TORFIDO-562468 format. One record per atom (N, C-alpha, C, O): residue number from 1; chain; atom name; z, x, y. Coordinates in steps of 0.2 Angstrom, whole numbers, plus 5000, padded with zeros to 4 digits. Layout:
REM residues N
<num=NUM | cadena=A | atomo=CA | w=Z | u=X | v=Y>
...
//
This chain:
REM residues 87
<num=1 | cadena=A | atomo=N | w=5000 | u=5004 | v=4994>
<num=1 | cadena=A | atomo=CA | w=5000 | u=5000 | v=5000>
<num=1 | cadena=A | atomo=C | w=5000 | u=5004 | v=5006>
<num=1 | cadena=A | atomo=O | w=5004 | u=5009 | v=5007>
<num=2 | cadena=A | atomo=N | w=4996 | u=5003 | v=5011>
<num=2 | cadena=A | atomo=CA | w=4995 | u=5007 | v=5017>
<num=2 | cadena=A | atomo=C | w=4997 | u=5002 | v=5023>
<num=2 | cadena=A | atomo=O | w=4995 | u=4997 | v=5024>
<num=3 | cadena=A | atomo=N | w=5002 | u=5005 | v=5027>
<num=3 | cadena=A | atomo=CA | w=5004 | u=5001 | v=5033>
<num=3 | cadena=A | atomo=C | w=5002 | u=5005 | v=5039>
<num=3 | cadena=A | atomo=O | w=5003 | u=5011 | v=5040>
<num=4 | cadena=A | atomo=N | w=4999 | u=5002 | v=5044>
<num=4 | cadena=A | atomo=CA | w=4997 | u=5005 | v=5050>
<num=4 | cadena=A | atomo=C | w=4998 | u=5000 | v=5056>
<num=4 | cadena=A | atomo=O | w=4998 | u=4994 | v=5055>
<num=5 | cadena=A | atomo=N | w=4999 | u=5003 | v=5062>
<num=5 | cadena=A | atomo=CA | w=5000 | u=4999 | v=5068>
<num=5 | cadena=A | atomo=C | w=4995 | u=5000 | v=5073>
<num=5 | cadena=A | atomo=O | w=4993 | u=5006 | v=5074>
<num=6 | cadena=A | atomo=N | w=4991 | u=4995 | v=5075>
<num=6 | cadena=A | atomo=CA | w=4986 | u=4996 | v=5080>
<num=6 | cadena=A | atomo=C | w=4988 | u=4993 | v=5086>
<num=6 | cadena=A | atomo=O | w=4990 | u=4987 | v=5086>
<num=7 | cadena=A | atomo=N | w=4987 | u=4996 | v=5092>
<num=7 | cadena=A | atomo=CA | w=4988 | u=4994 | v=5098>
<num=7 | cadena=A | atomo=C | w=4982 | u=4994 | v=5102>
<num=7 | cadena=A | atomo=O | w=4978 | u=4999 | v=5102>
<num=8 | cadena=A | atomo=N | w=4981 | u=4988 | v=5106>
<num=8 | cadena=A | atomo=CA | w=4975 | u=4988 | v=5110>
<num=8 | cadena=A | atomo=C | w=4977 | u=4985 | v=5117>
<num=8 | cadena=A | atomo=O | w=4981 | u=4981 | v=5117>
<num=9 | cadena=A | atomo=N | w=4973 | u=4987 | v=5122>
<num=9 | cadena=A | atomo=CA | w=4975 | u=4984 | v=5129>
<num=9 | cadena=A | atomo=C | w=4972 | u=4977 | v=5130>
<num=9 | cadena=A | atomo=O | w=4969 | u=4974 | v=5125>
<num=10 | cadena=A | atomo=N | w=4973 | u=4975 | v=5136>
<num=10 | cadena=A | atomo=CA | w=4970 | u=4968 | v=5137>
<num=10 | cadena=A | atomo=C | w=4963 | u=4968 | v=5136>
<num=10 | cadena=A | atomo=O | w=4959 | u=4973 | v=5138>
<num=11 | cadena=A | atomo=N | w=4960 | u=4962 | v=5134>
<num=11 | cadena=A | atomo=CA | w=4953 | u=4961 | v=5133>
<num=11 | cadena=A | atomo=C | w=4951 | u=4954 | v=5134>
<num=11 | cadena=A | atomo=O | w=4955 | u=4950 | v=5135>
<num=12 | cadena=A | atomo=N | w=4945 | u=4953 | v=5135>
<num=12 | cadena=A | atomo=CA | w=4942 | u=4946 | v=5136>
<num=12 | cadena=A | atomo=C | w=4936 | u=4946 | v=5133>
<num=12 | cadena=A | atomo=O | w=4932 | u=4950 | v=5131>
<num=13 | cadena=A | atomo=N | w=4934 | u=4939 | v=5131>
<num=13 | cadena=A | atomo=CA | w=4927 | u=4938 | v=5128>
<num=13 | cadena=A | atomo=C | w=4922 | u=4940 | v=5133>
<num=13 | cadena=A | atomo=O | w=4923 | u=4938 | v=5139>
<num=14 | cadena=A | atomo=N | w=4916 | u=4942 | v=5131>
<num=14 | cadena=A | atomo=CA | w=4911 | u=4944 | v=5135>
<num=14 | cadena=A | atomo=C | w=4905 | u=4939 | v=5133>
<num=14 | cadena=A | atomo=O | w=4902 | u=4940 | v=5127>
<num=15 | cadena=A | atomo=N | w=4902 | u=4935 | v=5137>
<num=15 | cadena=A | atomo=CA | w=4897 | u=4931 | v=5135>
<num=15 | cadena=A | atomo=C | w=4890 | u=4934 | v=5136>
<num=15 | cadena=A | atomo=O | w=4890 | u=4939 | v=5140>
<num=16 | cadena=A | atomo=N | w=4885 | u=4932 | v=5133>
<num=16 | cadena=A | atomo=CA | w=4879 | u=4935 | v=5133>
<num=16 | cadena=A | atomo=C | w=4875 | u=4932 | v=5140>
<num=16 | cadena=A | atomo=O | w=4871 | u=4936 | v=5143>
<num=17 | cadena=A | atomo=N | w=4877 | u=4926 | v=5142>
<num=17 | cadena=A | atomo=CA | w=4874 | u=4923 | v=5148>
<num=17 | cadena=A | atomo=C | w=4877 | u=4927 | v=5154>
<num=17 | cadena=A | atomo=O | w=4883 | u=4928 | v=5154>
<num=18 | cadena=A | atomo=N | w=4874 | u=4927 | v=5159>
<num=18 | cadena=A | atomo=CA | w=4876 | u=4929 | v=5166>
<num=18 | cadena=A | atomo=C | w=4881 | u=4924 | v=5169>
<num=18 | cadena=A | atomo=O | w=4880 | u=4918 | v=5168>
<num=19 | cadena=A | atomo=N | w=4886 | u=4926 | v=5172>
<num=19 | cadena=A | atomo=CA | w=4891 | u=4922 | v=5176>
<num=19 | cadena=A | atomo=C | w=4889 | u=4922 | v=5183>
<num=19 | cadena=A | atomo=O | w=4887 | u=4927 | v=5186>
<num=20 | cadena=A | atomo=N | w=4889 | u=4916 | v=5186>
<num=20 | cadena=A | atomo=CA | w=4887 | u=4916 | v=5193>
<num=20 | cadena=A | atomo=C | w=4891 | u=4910 | v=5196>
<num=20 | cadena=A | atomo=O | w=4893 | u=4905 | v=5193>
<num=21 | cadena=A | atomo=N | w=4892 | u=4911 | v=5203>
<num=21 | cadena=A | atomo=CA | w=4895 | u=4906 | v=5207>
<num=21 | cadena=A | atomo=C | w=4891 | u=4906 | v=5213>
<num=21 | cadena=A | atomo=O | w=4890 | u=4911 | v=5216>
<num=22 | cadena=A | atomo=N | w=4889 | u=4900 | v=5216>
<num=22 | cadena=A | atomo=CA | w=4886 | u=4899 | v=5222>
<num=22 | cadena=A | atomo=C | w=4890 | u=4894 | v=5226>
<num=22 | cadena=A | atomo=O | w=4890 | u=4889 | v=5224>
<num=23 | cadena=A | atomo=N | w=4892 | u=4896 | v=5232>
<num=23 | cadena=A | atomo=CA | w=4896 | u=4891 | v=5236>
<num=23 | cadena=A | atomo=C | w=4893 | u=4890 | v=5242>
<num=23 | cadena=A | atomo=O | w=4891 | u=4895 | v=5246>
<num=24 | cadena=A | atomo=N | w=4893 | u=4884 | v=5245>
<num=24 | cadena=A | atomo=CA | w=4890 | u=4882 | v=5251>
<num=24 | cadena=A | atomo=C | w=4895 | u=4878 | v=5255>
<num=24 | cadena=A | atomo=O | w=4897 | u=4872 | v=5253>
<num=25 | cadena=A | atomo=N | w=4898 | u=4880 | v=5260>
<num=25 | cadena=A | atomo=CA | w=4903 | u=4877 | v=5264>
<num=25 | cadena=A | atomo=C | w=4900 | u=4874 | v=5271>
<num=25 | cadena=A | atomo=O | w=4897 | u=4878 | v=5274>
<num=26 | cadena=A | atomo=N | w=4900 | u=4867 | v=5272>
<num=26 | cadena=A | atomo=CA | w=4898 | u=4864 | v=5278>
<num=26 | cadena=A | atomo=C | w=4903 | u=4863 | v=5283>
<num=26 | cadena=A | atomo=O | w=4907 | u=4859 | v=5282>
<num=27 | cadena=A | atomo=N | w=4904 | u=4868 | v=5288>
<num=27 | cadena=A | atomo=CA | w=4910 | u=4867 | v=5292>
<num=27 | cadena=A | atomo=C | w=4910 | u=4861 | v=5296>
<num=27 | cadena=A | atomo=O | w=4915 | u=4859 | v=5298>
<num=28 | cadena=A | atomo=N | w=4904 | u=4858 | v=5298>
<num=28 | cadena=A | atomo=CA | w=4904 | u=4852 | v=5302>
<num=28 | cadena=A | atomo=C | w=4908 | u=4846 | v=5298>
<num=28 | cadena=A | atomo=O | w=4911 | u=4842 | v=5301>
<num=29 | cadena=A | atomo=N | w=4907 | u=4846 | v=5291>
<num=29 | cadena=A | atomo=CA | w=4910 | u=4840 | v=5287>
<num=29 | cadena=A | atomo=C | w=4916 | u=4843 | v=5283>
<num=29 | cadena=A | atomo=O | w=4919 | u=4839 | v=5280>
<num=30 | cadena=A | atomo=N | w=4917 | u=4850 | v=5284>
<num=30 | cadena=A | atomo=CA | w=4922 | u=4853 | v=5280>
<num=30 | cadena=A | atomo=C | w=4922 | u=4851 | v=5272>
<num=30 | cadena=A | atomo=O | w=4927 | u=4849 | v=5269>
<num=31 | cadena=A | atomo=N | w=4916 | u=4852 | v=5270>
<num=31 | cadena=A | atomo=CA | w=4914 | u=4850 | v=5263>
<num=31 | cadena=A | atomo=C | w=4912 | u=4856 | v=5259>
<num=31 | cadena=A | atomo=O | w=4908 | u=4860 | v=5262>
<num=32 | cadena=A | atomo=N | w=4914 | u=4857 | v=5253>
<num=32 | cadena=A | atomo=CA | w=4912 | u=4863 | v=5249>
<num=32 | cadena=A | atomo=C | w=4908 | u=4861 | v=5243>
<num=32 | cadena=A | atomo=O | w=4910 | u=4856 | v=5239>
<num=33 | cadena=A | atomo=N | w=4902 | u=4864 | v=5242>
<num=33 | cadena=A | atomo=CA | w=4898 | u=4863 | v=5236>
<num=33 | cadena=A | atomo=C | w=4898 | u=4869 | v=5232>
<num=33 | cadena=A | atomo=O | w=4896 | u=4874 | v=5235>
<num=34 | cadena=A | atomo=N | w=4900 | u=4869 | v=5226>
<num=34 | cadena=A | atomo=CA | w=4900 | u=4875 | v=5222>
<num=34 | cadena=A | atomo=C | w=4896 | u=4874 | v=5215>
<num=34 | cadena=A | atomo=O | w=4896 | u=4869 | v=5212>
<num=35 | cadena=A | atomo=N | w=4891 | u=4878 | v=5214>
<num=35 | cadena=A | atomo=CA | w=4887 | u=4879 | v=5208>
<num=35 | cadena=A | atomo=C | w=4890 | u=4884 | v=5204>
<num=35 | cadena=A | atomo=O | w=4891 | u=4890 | v=5206>
<num=36 | cadena=A | atomo=N | w=4892 | u=4882 | v=5198>
<num=36 | cadena=A | atomo=CA | w=4897 | u=4886 | v=5194>
<num=36 | cadena=A | atomo=C | w=4895 | u=4886 | v=5186>
<num=36 | cadena=A | atomo=O | w=4893 | u=4881 | v=5184>
<num=37 | cadena=A | atomo=N | w=4895 | u=4892 | v=5183>
<num=37 | cadena=A | atomo=CA | w=4894 | u=4892 | v=5176>
<num=37 | cadena=A | atomo=C | w=4901 | u=4892 | v=5172>
<num=37 | cadena=A | atomo=O | w=4903 | u=4896 | v=5169>
<num=38 | cadena=A | atomo=N | w=4903 | u=4886 | v=5173>
<num=38 | cadena=A | atomo=CA | w=4910 | u=4885 | v=5170>
<num=38 | cadena=A | atomo=C | w=4910 | u=4878 | v=5166>
<num=38 | cadena=A | atomo=O | w=4906 | u=4874 | v=5168>
<num=39 | cadena=A | atomo=N | w=4914 | u=4878 | v=5161>
<num=39 | cadena=A | atomo=CA | w=4914 | u=4872 | v=5157>
<num=39 | cadena=A | atomo=C | w=4919 | u=4866 | v=5158>
<num=39 | cadena=A | atomo=O | w=4920 | u=4862 | v=5155>
<num=40 | cadena=A | atomo=N | w=4923 | u=4867 | v=5164>
<num=40 | cadena=A | atomo=CA | w=4928 | u=4862 | v=5166>
<num=40 | cadena=A | atomo=C | w=4928 | u=4861 | v=5173>
<num=40 | cadena=A | atomo=O | w=4932 | u=4863 | v=5177>
<num=41 | cadena=A | atomo=N | w=4922 | u=4857 | v=5175>
<num=41 | cadena=A | atomo=CA | w=4921 | u=4857 | v=5183>
<num=41 | cadena=A | atomo=C | w=4927 | u=4853 | v=5186>
<num=41 | cadena=A | atomo=O | w=4929 | u=4854 | v=5192>
<num=42 | cadena=A | atomo=N | w=4930 | u=4848 | v=5183>
<num=42 | cadena=A | atomo=CA | w=4936 | u=4845 | v=5186>
<num=42 | cadena=A | atomo=C | w=4942 | u=4849 | v=5187>
<num=42 | cadena=A | atomo=O | w=4945 | u=4849 | v=5192>
<num=43 | cadena=A | atomo=N | w=4943 | u=4854 | v=5182>
<num=43 | cadena=A | atomo=CA | w=4948 | u=4858 | v=5183>
<num=43 | cadena=A | atomo=C | w=4947 | u=4863 | v=5189>
<num=43 | cadena=A | atomo=O | w=4951 | u=4865 | v=5193>
<num=44 | cadena=A | atomo=N | w=4940 | u=4866 | v=5189>
<num=44 | cadena=A | atomo=CA | w=4938 | u=4870 | v=5195>
<num=44 | cadena=A | atomo=C | w=4939 | u=4867 | v=5201>
<num=44 | cadena=A | atomo=O | w=4940 | u=4870 | v=5206>
<num=45 | cadena=A | atomo=N | w=4937 | u=4860 | v=5202>
<num=45 | cadena=A | atomo=CA | w=4937 | u=4856 | v=5208>
<num=45 | cadena=A | atomo=C | w=4945 | u=4856 | v=5210>
<num=45 | cadena=A | atomo=O | w=4946 | u=4857 | v=5216>
<num=46 | cadena=A | atomo=N | w=4949 | u=4855 | v=5206>
<num=46 | cadena=A | atomo=CA | w=4956 | u=4855 | v=5208>
<num=46 | cadena=A | atomo=C | w=4959 | u=4862 | v=5210>
<num=46 | cadena=A | atomo=O | w=4962 | u=4862 | v=5215>
<num=47 | cadena=A | atomo=N | w=4957 | u=4867 | v=5207>
<num=47 | cadena=A | atomo=CA | w=4959 | u=4874 | v=5208>
<num=47 | cadena=A | atomo=C | w=4956 | u=4876 | v=5215>
<num=47 | cadena=A | atomo=O | w=4960 | u=4878 | v=5219>
<num=48 | cadena=A | atomo=N | w=4950 | u=4875 | v=5216>
<num=48 | cadena=A | atomo=CA | w=4947 | u=4876 | v=5223>
<num=48 | cadena=A | atomo=C | w=4950 | u=4873 | v=5228>
<num=48 | cadena=A | atomo=O | w=4951 | u=4875 | v=5234>
<num=49 | cadena=A | atomo=N | w=4951 | u=4866 | v=5228>
<num=49 | cadena=A | atomo=CA | w=4954 | u=4862 | v=5233>
<num=49 | cadena=A | atomo=C | w=4961 | u=4865 | v=5235>
<num=49 | cadena=A | atomo=O | w=4962 | u=4865 | v=5240>
<num=50 | cadena=A | atomo=N | w=4965 | u=4866 | v=5230>
<num=50 | cadena=A | atomo=CA | w=4971 | u=4869 | v=5231>
<num=50 | cadena=A | atomo=C | w=4971 | u=4875 | v=5234>
<num=50 | cadena=A | atomo=O | w=4975 | u=4876 | v=5239>
<num=51 | cadena=A | atomo=N | w=4967 | u=4880 | v=5232>
<num=51 | cadena=A | atomo=CA | w=4967 | u=4887 | v=5235>
<num=51 | cadena=A | atomo=C | w=4964 | u=4887 | v=5242>
<num=51 | cadena=A | atomo=O | w=4966 | u=4891 | v=5246>
<num=52 | cadena=A | atomo=N | w=4960 | u=4882 | v=5243>
<num=52 | cadena=A | atomo=CA | w=4956 | u=4882 | v=5250>
<num=52 | cadena=A | atomo=C | w=4959 | u=4877 | v=5255>
<num=52 | cadena=A | atomo=O | w=4956 | u=4876 | v=5260>
<num=53 | cadena=A | atomo=N | w=4964 | u=4874 | v=5253>
<num=53 | cadena=A | atomo=CA | w=4967 | u=4869 | v=5257>
<num=53 | cadena=A | atomo=C | w=4962 | u=4863 | v=5259>
<num=53 | cadena=A | atomo=O | w=4962 | u=4862 | v=5265>
<num=54 | cadena=A | atomo=N | w=4958 | u=4861 | v=5254>
<num=54 | cadena=A | atomo=CA | w=4954 | u=4856 | v=5256>
<num=54 | cadena=A | atomo=C | w=4955 | u=4849 | v=5252>
<num=54 | cadena=A | atomo=O | w=4958 | u=4850 | v=5246>
<num=55 | cadena=A | atomo=N | w=4954 | u=4843 | v=5254>
<num=55 | cadena=A | atomo=CA | w=4955 | u=4838 | v=5250>
<num=55 | cadena=A | atomo=C | w=4950 | u=4838 | v=5244>
<num=55 | cadena=A | atomo=O | w=4945 | u=4840 | v=5244>
<num=56 | cadena=A | atomo=N | w=4953 | u=4836 | v=5238>
<num=56 | cadena=A | atomo=CA | w=4949 | u=4837 | v=5232>
<num=56 | cadena=A | atomo=C | w=4942 | u=4833 | v=5232>
<num=56 | cadena=A | atomo=O | w=4937 | u=4835 | v=5230>
<num=57 | cadena=A | atomo=N | w=4942 | u=4827 | v=5236>
<num=57 | cadena=A | atomo=CA | w=4936 | u=4824 | v=5237>
<num=57 | cadena=A | atomo=C | w=4930 | u=4827 | v=5241>
<num=57 | cadena=A | atomo=O | w=4925 | u=4825 | v=5241>
<num=58 | cadena=A | atomo=N | w=4932 | u=4832 | v=5245>
<num=58 | cadena=A | atomo=CA | w=4928 | u=4836 | v=5249>
<num=58 | cadena=A | atomo=C | w=4925 | u=4843 | v=5245>
<num=58 | cadena=A | atomo=O | w=4922 | u=4847 | v=5248>
<num=59 | cadena=A | atomo=N | w=4927 | u=4843 | v=5239>
<num=59 | cadena=A | atomo=CA | w=4925 | u=4849 | v=5235>
<num=59 | cadena=A | atomo=C | w=4921 | u=4846 | v=5229>
<num=59 | cadena=A | atomo=O | w=4923 | u=4842 | v=5225>
<num=60 | cadena=A | atomo=N | w=4914 | u=4848 | v=5229>
<num=60 | cadena=A | atomo=CA | w=4910 | u=4846 | v=5224>
<num=60 | cadena=A | atomo=C | w=4908 | u=4852 | v=5219>
<num=60 | cadena=A | atomo=O | w=4906 | u=4857 | v=5222>
<num=61 | cadena=A | atomo=N | w=4909 | u=4851 | v=5213>
<num=61 | cadena=A | atomo=CA | w=4907 | u=4857 | v=5208>
<num=61 | cadena=A | atomo=C | w=4902 | u=4854 | v=5204>
<num=61 | cadena=A | atomo=O | w=4902 | u=4849 | v=5200>
<num=62 | cadena=A | atomo=N | w=4896 | u=4858 | v=5204>
<num=62 | cadena=A | atomo=CA | w=4891 | u=4856 | v=5199>
<num=62 | cadena=A | atomo=C | w=4890 | u=4862 | v=5194>
<num=62 | cadena=A | atomo=O | w=4889 | u=4868 | v=5195>
<num=63 | cadena=A | atomo=N | w=4890 | u=4859 | v=5188>
<num=63 | cadena=A | atomo=CA | w=4889 | u=4864 | v=5182>
<num=63 | cadena=A | atomo=C | w=4883 | u=4862 | v=5178>
<num=63 | cadena=A | atomo=O | w=4883 | u=4856 | v=5175>
<num=64 | cadena=A | atomo=N | w=4878 | u=4866 | v=5178>
<num=64 | cadena=A | atomo=CA | w=4872 | u=4865 | v=5174>
<num=64 | cadena=A | atomo=C | w=4874 | u=4866 | v=5166>
<num=64 | cadena=A | atomo=O | w=4880 | u=4868 | v=5165>
<num=65 | cadena=A | atomo=N | w=4870 | u=4865 | v=5162>
<num=65 | cadena=A | atomo=CA | w=4871 | u=4867 | v=5155>
<num=65 | cadena=A | atomo=C | w=4873 | u=4874 | v=5154>
<num=65 | cadena=A | atomo=O | w=4869 | u=4879 | v=5156>
<num=66 | cadena=A | atomo=N | w=4879 | u=4875 | v=5151>
<num=66 | cadena=A | atomo=CA | w=4881 | u=4882 | v=5151>
<num=66 | cadena=A | atomo=C | w=4882 | u=4885 | v=5143>
<num=66 | cadena=A | atomo=O | w=4884 | u=4890 | v=5142>
<num=67 | cadena=A | atomo=N | w=4879 | u=4881 | v=5139>
<num=67 | cadena=A | atomo=CA | w=4879 | u=4883 | v=5132>
<num=67 | cadena=A | atomo=C | w=4885 | u=4882 | v=5128>
<num=67 | cadena=A | atomo=O | w=4889 | u=4877 | v=5130>
<num=68 | cadena=A | atomo=N | w=4886 | u=4885 | v=5123>
<num=68 | cadena=A | atomo=CA | w=4892 | u=4884 | v=5118>
<num=68 | cadena=A | atomo=C | w=4899 | u=4886 | v=5122>
<num=68 | cadena=A | atomo=O | w=4899 | u=4889 | v=5127>
<num=69 | cadena=A | atomo=N | w=4904 | u=4883 | v=5118>
<num=69 | cadena=A | atomo=CA | w=4911 | u=4884 | v=5121>
<num=69 | cadena=A | atomo=C | w=4913 | u=4891 | v=5119>
<num=69 | cadena=A | atomo=O | w=4912 | u=4894 | v=5114>
<num=70 | cadena=A | atomo=N | w=4917 | u=4894 | v=5124>
<num=70 | cadena=A | atomo=CA | w=4921 | u=4900 | v=5122>
<num=70 | cadena=A | atomo=C | w=4926 | u=4900 | v=5127>
<num=70 | cadena=A | atomo=O | w=4926 | u=4898 | v=5133>
<num=71 | cadena=A | atomo=N | w=4932 | u=4904 | v=5125>
<num=71 | cadena=A | atomo=CA | w=4938 | u=4904 | v=5129>
<num=71 | cadena=A | atomo=C | w=4937 | u=4907 | v=5136>
<num=71 | cadena=A | atomo=O | w=4940 | u=4905 | v=5141>
<num=72 | cadena=A | atomo=N | w=4932 | u=4912 | v=5136>
<num=72 | cadena=A | atomo=CA | w=4931 | u=4915 | v=5143>
<num=72 | cadena=A | atomo=C | w=4928 | u=4911 | v=5148>
<num=72 | cadena=A | atomo=O | w=4928 | u=4912 | v=5154>
<num=73 | cadena=A | atomo=N | w=4925 | u=4905 | v=5146>
<num=73 | cadena=A | atomo=CA | w=4922 | u=4900 | v=5151>
<num=73 | cadena=A | atomo=C | w=4927 | u=4895 | v=5153>
<num=73 | cadena=A | atomo=O | w=4925 | u=4890 | v=5156>
<num=74 | cadena=A | atomo=N | w=4932 | u=4894 | v=5150>
<num=74 | cadena=A | atomo=CA | w=4937 | u=4889 | v=5151>
<num=74 | cadena=A | atomo=C | w=4943 | u=4891 | v=5154>
<num=74 | cadena=A | atomo=O | w=4949 | u=4888 | v=5154>
<num=75 | cadena=A | atomo=N | w=4943 | u=4897 | v=5157>
<num=75 | cadena=A | atomo=CA | w=4949 | u=4900 | v=5161>
<num=75 | cadena=A | atomo=C | w=4947 | u=4901 | v=5168>
<num=75 | cadena=A | atomo=O | w=4942 | u=4901 | v=5170>
<num=76 | cadena=A | atomo=N | w=4952 | u=4901 | v=5172>
<num=76 | cadena=A | atomo=CA | w=4952 | u=4902 | v=5179>
<num=76 | cadena=A | atomo=C | w=4955 | u=4908 | v=5181>
<num=76 | cadena=A | atomo=O | w=4961 | u=4909 | v=5180>
<num=77 | cadena=A | atomo=N | w=4951 | u=4913 | v=5184>
<num=77 | cadena=A | atomo=CA | w=4954 | u=4919 | v=5187>
<num=77 | cadena=A | atomo=C | w=4952 | u=4920 | v=5194>
<num=77 | cadena=A | atomo=O | w=4948 | u=4916 | v=5197>
<num=78 | cadena=A | atomo=N | w=4955 | u=4924 | v=5197>
<num=78 | cadena=A | atomo=CA | w=4954 | u=4925 | v=5205>
<num=78 | cadena=A | atomo=C | w=4947 | u=4927 | v=5206>
<num=78 | cadena=A | atomo=O | w=4944 | u=4925 | v=5211>
<num=79 | cadena=A | atomo=N | w=4943 | u=4931 | v=5201>
<num=79 | cadena=A | atomo=CA | w=4936 | u=4932 | v=5202>
<num=79 | cadena=A | atomo=C | w=4932 | u=4926 | v=5202>
<num=79 | cadena=A | atomo=O | w=4926 | u=4927 | v=5205>
<num=80 | cadena=A | atomo=N | w=4934 | u=4921 | v=5199>
<num=80 | cadena=A | atomo=CA | w=4930 | u=4915 | v=5198>
<num=80 | cadena=A | atomo=C | w=4930 | u=4911 | v=5205>
<num=80 | cadena=A | atomo=O | w=4925 | u=4908 | v=5206>
<num=81 | cadena=A | atomo=N | w=4935 | u=4911 | v=5209>
<num=81 | cadena=A | atomo=CA | w=4935 | u=4907 | v=5215>
<num=81 | cadena=A | atomo=C | w=4935 | u=4911 | v=5221>
<num=81 | cadena=A | atomo=O | w=4935 | u=4908 | v=5227>
<num=82 | cadena=A | atomo=N | w=4935 | u=4918 | v=5221>
<num=82 | cadena=A | atomo=CA | w=4934 | u=4922 | v=5227>
<num=82 | cadena=A | atomo=C | w=4928 | u=4921 | v=5231>
<num=82 | cadena=A | atomo=O | w=4928 | u=4921 | v=5237>
<num=83 | cadena=A | atomo=N | w=4922 | u=4920 | v=5227>
<num=83 | cadena=A | atomo=CA | w=4916 | u=4919 | v=5232>
<num=83 | cadena=A | atomo=C | w=4916 | u=4912 | v=5236>
<num=83 | cadena=A | atomo=O | w=4914 | u=4912 | v=5241>
<num=84 | cadena=A | atomo=N | w=4920 | u=4907 | v=5233>
<num=84 | cadena=A | atomo=CA | w=4920 | u=4901 | v=5237>
<num=84 | cadena=A | atomo=C | w=4925 | u=4902 | v=5243>
<num=84 | cadena=A | atomo=O | w=4924 | u=4899 | v=5248>
<num=85 | cadena=A | atomo=N | w=4930 | u=4906 | v=5242>
<num=85 | cadena=A | atomo=CA | w=4934 | u=4908 | v=5248>
<num=85 | cadena=A | atomo=C | w=4930 | u=4912 | v=5253>
<num=85 | cadena=A | atomo=O | w=4932 | u=4911 | v=5259>
<num=86 | cadena=A | atomo=N | w=4926 | u=4916 | v=5251>
<num=86 | cadena=A | atomo=CA | w=4921 | u=4920 | v=5256>
<num=86 | cadena=A | atomo=C | w=4917 | u=4915 | v=5260>
<num=86 | cadena=A | atomo=O | w=4915 | u=4917 | v=5265>
<num=87 | cadena=A | atomo=N | w=4914 | u=4910 | v=5257>
<num=87 | cadena=A | atomo=CA | w=4909 | u=4905 | v=5260>
<num=87 | cadena=A | atomo=C | w=4913 | u=4902 | v=5266>
<num=87 | cadena=A | atomo=O | w=4909 | u=4898 | v=5269>
//
């Protein structure tokens, strides 16, 4: 019998598809439209509204077909909403 201990650092799933976020903020109406390669648009709408201090109904998240499910597309990290903050 052989016993070994393996240690690895933090890792994440890497999808074959490119990830992208396109955000457009209309300052006259204070409305944000986000095109996002994310599988949970309602969750992203809530997160963006909270982080950007906007009413949720003024944040529109559009997700086109993003393919199969994977954990890496159902999580929210700072890198996912940073472009919207910049808009």
